[in-house]
A tleap script that builds the chain and sets N, CA, C and O, in Angstrom:
source leaprc.protein.ff14SB
mol = sequence {
  NMET GLN VAL TRP SER LYS ARG HIE LEU PRO
  PRO GLY VAL ARG LEU ILE ALA GLY LEU LEU
  LEU MET LEU GLY GLY VAL LEU GLY PHE LEU
  PRO VAL VAL GLY PHE TRP MET LEU PRO LEU
  GLY VAL ALA VAL ALA ALA LEU ASP VAL VAL
  PRO ILE LEU ARG TRP LEU GLY LEU ARG LYS
  TRP ARG ARG THR LYS GLY ARG GLY ASP GLY
  ARG CARG
}
set mol.1.N position { -147.957 16.522 -1.436 }
set mol.1.CA position { -147.219 16.514 -2.742 }
set mol.1.C position { -145.784 16.126 -2.575 }
set mol.1.O position { -145.195 15.427 -3.400 }
set mol.2.N position { -145.196 16.633 -1.401 }
set mol.2.CA position { -143.750 16.338 -1.108 }
set mol.2.C position { -143.596 14.855 -0.972 }
set mol.2.O position { -142.705 14.247 -1.565 }
set mol.3.N position { -144.499 14.256 -0.160 }
set mol.3.CA position { -144.375 12.798 0.018 }
set mol.3.C position { -144.433 12.013 -1.177 }
set mol.3.O position { -143.634 11.101 -1.387 }
set mol.4.N position { -145.446 12.365 -2.052 }
set mol.4.CA position { -145.641 11.622 -3.256 }
set mol.4.C position { -144.418 11.840 -4.183 }
set mol.4.O position { -143.929 10.871 -4.764 }
set mol.5.N position { -143.923 13.060 -4.332 }
set mol.5.CA position { -142.790 13.216 -5.222 }
set mol.5.C position { -141.535 12.567 -4.684 }
set mol.5.O position { -140.707 12.151 -5.494 }
set mol.6.N position { -141.320 12.441 -3.354 }
set mol.6.CA position { -140.192 11.811 -2.789 }
set mol.6.C position { -140.242 10.311 -3.103 }
set mol.6.O position { -139.230 9.683 -3.414 }
set mol.7.N position { -141.473 9.756 -3.007 }
set mol.7.CA position { -141.586 8.359 -3.268 }
set mol.7.C position { -141.478 7.919 -4.673 }
set mol.7.O position { -140.922 6.857 -4.953 }
set mol.8.N position { -142.041 8.776 -5.657 }
set mol.8.CA position { -142.188 8.348 -7.034 }
set mol.8.C position { -141.275 9.023 -8.055 }
set mol.8.O position { -141.260 8.610 -9.214 }
set mol.9.N position { -140.547 9.999 -7.681 }
set mol.9.CA position { -139.687 10.705 -8.600 }
set mol.9.C position { -138.185 10.579 -8.224 }
set mol.9.O position { -137.829 10.708 -7.053 }
set mol.10.N position { -137.322 10.331 -9.211 }
set mol.10.CA position { -135.882 10.310 -8.810 }
set mol.10.C position { -135.404 11.779 -8.525 }
set mol.10.O position { -136.030 12.748 -8.954 }
set mol.11.N position { -134.327 11.881 -7.821 }
set mol.11.CA position { -133.831 13.171 -7.343 }
set mol.11.C position { -133.740 14.234 -8.374 }
set mol.11.O position { -134.262 15.325 -8.142 }
set mol.12.N position { -133.108 14.007 -9.520 }
set mol.12.CA position { -132.974 15.027 -10.607 }
set mol.12.C position { -134.289 15.440 -11.206 }
set mol.12.O position { -134.463 16.587 -11.619 }
set mol.13.N position { -135.157 14.567 -11.252 }
set mol.13.CA position { -136.494 14.934 -11.877 }
set mol.13.C position { -137.322 15.690 -10.890 }
set mol.13.O position { -138.152 16.492 -11.319 }
set mol.14.N position { -137.172 15.509 -9.621 }
set mol.14.CA position { -137.850 16.273 -8.592 }
set mol.14.C position { -137.405 17.771 -8.679 }
set mol.14.O position { -138.230 18.676 -8.557 }
set mol.15.N position { -136.147 17.991 -8.881 }
set mol.15.CA position { -135.635 19.326 -8.999 }
set mol.15.C position { -136.210 20.026 -10.301 }
set mol.15.O position { -136.665 21.169 -10.253 }
set mol.16.N position { -136.169 19.331 -11.382 }
set mol.16.CA position { -136.783 19.869 -12.631 }
set mol.16.C position { -138.230 20.126 -12.495 }
set mol.16.O position { -138.704 21.160 -12.966 }
set mol.17.N position { -138.977 19.247 -11.879 }
set mol.17.CA position { -140.450 19.397 -11.685 }
set mol.17.C position { -140.738 20.535 -10.822 }
set mol.17.O position { -141.702 21.261 -11.064 }
set mol.18.N position { -139.903 20.754 -9.752 }
set mol.18.CA position { -140.064 21.903 -8.858 }
set mol.18.C position { -139.850 23.167 -9.575 }
set mol.18.O position { -140.606 24.124 -9.406 }
set mol.19.N position { -138.785 23.201 -10.416 }
set mol.19.CA position { -138.480 24.440 -11.184 }
set mol.19.C position { -139.620 24.749 -12.196 }
set mol.19.O position { -139.984 25.908 -12.398 }
set mol.20.N position { -140.191 23.646 -12.847 }
set mol.20.CA position { -141.299 23.894 -13.760 }
set mol.20.C position { -142.570 24.356 -13.018 }
set mol.20.O position { -143.338 25.151 -13.558 }
set mol.21.N position { -142.786 23.887 -11.842 }
set mol.21.CA position { -143.941 24.281 -11.034 }
set mol.21.C position { -143.772 25.860 -10.683 }
set mol.21.O position { -144.697 26.669 -10.761 }
set mol.22.N position { -142.539 26.146 -10.313 }
set mol.22.CA position { -142.304 27.567 -9.996 }
set mol.22.C position { -142.454 28.461 -11.220 }
set mol.22.O position { -142.922 29.591 -11.086 }
set mol.23.N position { -142.084 28.010 -12.375 }
set mol.23.CA position { -142.228 28.759 -13.554 }
set mol.23.C position { -143.708 28.946 -13.896 }
set mol.23.O position { -144.114 30.035 -14.299 }
set mol.24.N position { -144.524 27.885 -13.737 }
set mol.24.CA position { -145.936 27.927 -13.836 }
set mol.24.C position { -146.550 28.857 -12.888 }
set mol.24.O position { -147.538 29.504 -13.235 }
set mol.25.N position { -146.030 28.980 -11.685 }
set mol.25.CA position { -146.601 29.913 -10.658 }
set mol.25.C position { -146.359 31.243 -10.972 }
set mol.25.O position { -147.101 32.092 -10.479 }
set mol.26.N position { -145.372 31.603 -11.772 }
set mol.26.CA position { -145.063 32.914 -12.209 }
set mol.26.C position { -146.140 33.453 -13.217 }
set mol.26.O position { -146.467 34.637 -13.298 }
set mol.27.N position { -146.657 32.407 -13.990 }
set mol.27.CA position { -147.704 32.694 -14.999 }
set mol.27.C position { -149.044 32.563 -14.339 }
set mol.27.O position { -149.983 32.130 -15.007 }
set mol.28.N position { -149.211 32.899 -13.091 }
set mol.28.CA position { -150.393 32.678 -12.339 }
set mol.28.C position { -151.624 33.449 -12.789 }
set mol.28.O position { -152.720 33.178 -12.298 }
set mol.29.N position { -151.489 34.363 -13.668 }
set mol.29.CA position { -152.692 35.080 -14.177 }
set mol.29.C position { -153.340 34.273 -15.198 }
set mol.29.O position { -154.458 34.623 -15.575 }
set mol.30.N position { -152.747 33.155 -15.739 }
set mol.30.CA position { -153.405 32.383 -16.738 }
set mol.30.C position { -154.469 31.442 -16.067 }
set mol.30.O position { -154.395 31.225 -14.858 }
set mol.31.N position { -155.426 30.899 -16.813 }
set mol.31.CA position { -156.567 30.146 -16.143 }
set mol.31.C position { -156.153 28.868 -15.502 }
set mol.31.O position { -156.543 28.661 -14.353 }
set mol.32.N position { -155.400 27.972 -16.114 }
set mol.32.CA position { -155.092 26.609 -15.509 }
set mol.32.C position { -153.983 26.696 -14.567 }
set mol.32.O position { -154.078 26.111 -13.488 }
set mol.33.N position { -152.911 27.387 -14.872 }
set mol.33.CA position { -151.749 27.460 -13.948 }
set mol.33.C position { -152.117 28.535 -13.017 }
set mol.33.O position { -152.908 29.397 -13.400 }
set mol.34.N position { -151.630 28.569 -11.846 }
set mol.34.CA position { -151.880 29.614 -10.884 }
set mol.34.C position { -150.791 29.855 -9.850 }
set mol.34.O position { -149.761 29.181 -9.841 }
set mol.35.N position { -151.026 30.783 -9.021 }
set mol.35.CA position { -150.036 31.107 -8.054 }
set mol.35.C position { -149.839 30.045 -7.008 }
set mol.35.O position { -148.863 30.086 -6.258 }
set mol.36.N position { -150.756 29.083 -6.941 }
set mol.36.CA position { -150.608 27.970 -6.049 }
set mol.36.C position { -149.446 27.034 -6.419 }
set mol.36.O position { -149.017 26.217 -5.604 }
set mol.37.N position { -148.959 27.159 -7.614 }
set mol.37.CA position { -147.855 26.345 -8.149 }
set mol.37.C position { -146.474 26.862 -7.656 }
set mol.37.O position { -145.492 26.121 -7.635 }
set mol.38.N position { -146.437 28.079 -7.285 }
set mol.38.CA position { -145.126 28.622 -6.855 }
set mol.38.C position { -144.701 28.059 -5.436 }
set mol.38.O position { -143.559 27.614 -5.329 }
set mol.39.N position { -145.463 28.051 -4.448 }
set mol.39.CA position { -145.067 27.397 -3.132 }
set mol.39.C position { -144.890 25.917 -3.356 }
set mol.39.O position { -143.971 25.345 -2.770 }
set mol.40.N position { -145.693 25.257 -4.151 }
set mol.40.CA position { -145.674 23.852 -4.355 }
set mol.40.C position { -144.302 23.519 -5.079 }
set mol.40.O position { -143.646 22.531 -4.749 }
set mol.41.N position { -143.921 24.335 -6.021 }
set mol.41.CA position { -142.631 24.132 -6.720 }
set mol.41.C position { -141.408 24.302 -5.777 }
set mol.41.O position { -140.414 23.581 -5.874 }
set mol.42.N position { -141.534 25.296 -4.857 }
set mol.42.CA position { -140.432 25.511 -3.907 }
set mol.42.C position { -140.367 24.339 -3.013 }
set mol.42.O position { -139.248 23.913 -2.727 }
set mol.43.N position { -141.441 23.745 -2.520 }
set mol.43.CA position { -141.475 22.625 -1.646 }
set mol.43.C position { -140.885 21.390 -2.339 }
set mol.43.O position { -140.168 20.617 -1.703 }
set mol.44.N position { -141.160 21.202 -3.562 }
set mol.44.CA position { -140.713 20.010 -4.276 }
set mol.44.C position { -139.198 20.134 -4.594 }
set mol.44.O position { -138.450 19.165 -4.457 }
set mol.45.N position { -138.779 21.295 -5.003 }
set mol.45.CA position { -137.350 21.553 -5.351 }
set mol.45.C position { -136.523 21.530 -4.073 }
set mol.45.O position { -135.350 21.164 -4.139 }
set mol.46.N position { -137.064 21.900 -2.912 }
set mol.46.CA position { -136.289 21.941 -1.782 }
set mol.46.C position { -135.942 20.483 -1.292 }
set mol.46.O position { -135.036 20.325 -0.474 }
set mol.47.N position { -136.655 19.428 -1.787 }
set mol.47.CA position { -136.225 18.110 -1.498 }
set mol.47.C position { -134.878 17.823 -2.006 }
set mol.47.O position { -134.181 17.039 -1.362 }
set mol.48.N position { -134.404 18.382 -3.129 }
set mol.48.CA position { -133.148 18.128 -3.697 }
set mol.48.C position { -132.135 19.215 -3.347 }
set mol.48.O position { -130.942 18.937 -3.231 }
set mol.49.N position { -132.594 20.425 -3.182 }
set mol.49.CA position { -131.616 21.526 -2.978 }
set mol.49.C position { -131.088 21.499 -1.501 }
set mol.49.O position { -129.898 21.733 -1.294 }
set mol.50.N position { -131.882 21.241 -0.551 }
set mol.50.CA position { -131.335 21.280 0.887 }
set mol.50.C position { -130.268 20.221 1.123 }
set mol.50.O position { -129.288 20.539 1.797 }
set mol.51.N position { -130.370 19.000 0.633 }
set mol.51.CA position { -129.287 18.106 0.751 }
set mol.51.C position { -127.988 18.475 0.101 }
set mol.51.O position { -126.890 18.213 0.592 }
set mol.52.N position { -128.187 19.122 -1.074 }
set mol.52.CA position { -126.905 19.614 -1.805 }
set mol.52.C position { -126.321 20.719 -0.951 }
set mol.52.O position { -125.110 20.705 -0.728 }
set mol.53.N position { -127.078 21.660 -0.462 }
set mol.53.CA position { -126.504 22.762 0.330 }
set mol.53.C position { -125.820 22.251 1.597 }
set mol.53.O position { -124.749 22.743 1.955 }
set mol.54.N position { -126.403 21.299 2.264 }
set mol.54.CA position { -125.780 20.565 3.360 }
set mol.54.C position { -124.483 19.999 3.039 }
set mol.54.O position { -123.528 20.190 3.792 }
set mol.55.N position { -124.376 19.284 1.925 }
set mol.55.CA position { -123.216 18.544 1.489 }
set mol.55.C position { -122.129 19.628 1.181 }
set mol.55.O position { -120.975 19.443 1.567 }
set mol.56.N position { -122.469 20.719 0.513 }
set mol.56.CA position { -121.540 21.791 0.252 }
set mol.56.C position { -120.926 22.418 1.427 }
set mol.56.O position { -119.722 22.669 1.473 }
set mol.57.N position { -121.821 22.696 2.460 }
set mol.57.CA position { -121.406 23.257 3.718 }
set mol.57.C position { -120.510 22.374 4.559 }
set mol.57.O position { -119.614 22.844 5.259 }
set mol.58.N position { -120.781 21.058 4.469 }
set mol.58.CA position { -119.925 20.083 5.116 }
set mol.58.C position { -118.573 20.042 4.520 }
set mol.58.O position { -117.568 19.930 5.221 }
set mol.59.N position { -118.536 20.137 3.156 }
set mol.59.CA position { -117.169 20.070 2.453 }
set mol.59.C position { -116.391 21.344 2.935 }
set mol.59.O position { -115.217 21.272 3.298 }
set mol.60.N position { -117.073 22.459 2.922 }
set mol.60.CA position { -116.418 23.753 3.293 }
set mol.60.C position { -115.884 23.671 4.795 }
set mol.60.O position { -114.761 24.072 5.100 }
set mol.61.N position { -116.728 23.153 5.650 }
set mol.61.CA position { -116.340 22.982 7.058 }
set mol.61.C position { -115.091 22.109 7.130 }
set mol.61.O position { -114.112 22.480 7.778 }
set mol.62.N position { -115.117 20.995 6.496 }
set mol.62.CA position { -113.959 20.131 6.492 }
set mol.62.C position { -112.726 20.707 5.999 }
set mol.62.O position { -111.649 20.493 6.555 }
set mol.63.N position { -112.863 21.476 4.907 }
set mol.63.CA position { -111.679 22.102 4.345 }
set mol.63.C position { -111.139 23.102 5.332 }
set mol.63.O position { -109.927 23.123 5.547 }
set mol.64.N position { -111.920 23.898 5.921 }
set mol.64.CA position { -111.412 24.982 6.934 }
set mol.64.C position { -110.923 24.345 8.159 }
set mol.64.O position { -109.994 24.872 8.771 }
set mol.65.N position { -111.476 23.231 8.584 }
set mol.65.CA position { -111.085 22.584 9.809 }
set mol.65.C position { -109.626 22.003 9.619 }
set mol.65.O position { -108.844 21.891 10.563 }
set mol.66.N position { -109.350 21.673 8.423 }
set mol.66.CA position { -107.982 20.950 8.230 }
set mol.66.C position { -106.869 21.913 8.093 }
set mol.66.O position { -105.720 21.474 8.055 }
set mol.67.N position { -107.107 23.248 8.012 }
set mol.67.CA position { -106.109 24.234 7.841 }
set mol.67.C position { -105.122 24.309 9.045 }
set mol.67.O position { -103.907 24.177 8.894 }
set mol.68.N position { -105.688 24.517 10.190 }
set mol.68.CA position { -104.922 24.677 11.423 }
set mol.68.C position { -104.395 26.056 11.645 }
set mol.68.O position { -103.675 26.296 12.614 }
set mol.69.N position { -104.733 26.971 10.772 }
set mol.69.CA position { -104.240 28.378 11.024 }
set mol.69.C position { -105.262 29.280 11.645 }
set mol.69.O position { -104.993 30.459 11.878 }
set mol.70.N position { -106.433 28.750 11.919 }
set mol.70.CA position { -107.429 29.491 12.681 }
set mol.70.C position { -108.335 30.359 11.721 }
set mol.70.O position { -109.334 30.923 12.167 }
set mol.71.N position { -108.002 30.446 10.515 }
set mol.71.CA position { -108.874 31.192 9.528 }
set mol.71.C position { -110.139 30.418 9.240 }
set mol.71.O position { -110.165 29.190 9.313 }
set mol.72.N position { -111.268 31.208 8.888 }
set mol.72.CA position { -112.480 30.599 8.437 }
set mol.72.C position { -112.839 31.041 7.110 }
set mol.72.O position { -113.859 30.612 6.571 }
savepdb mol mol.pdb
quit
């Protein structure tokens, strides 16, 4: 599912689809939706969340590196 969504869905839509899958996983007691949707939603949303977290971490690292006072 991760490979298919990475090839066929744009980045913003992948995040929304992952969140909707996780929401459906919470309603796992219903007949069609199930608890299988929760880990699938996490996997699909992670395709967009991980690069954002890396980007934010890199920005923070660059900002602290440029200070020169030794604080982190």
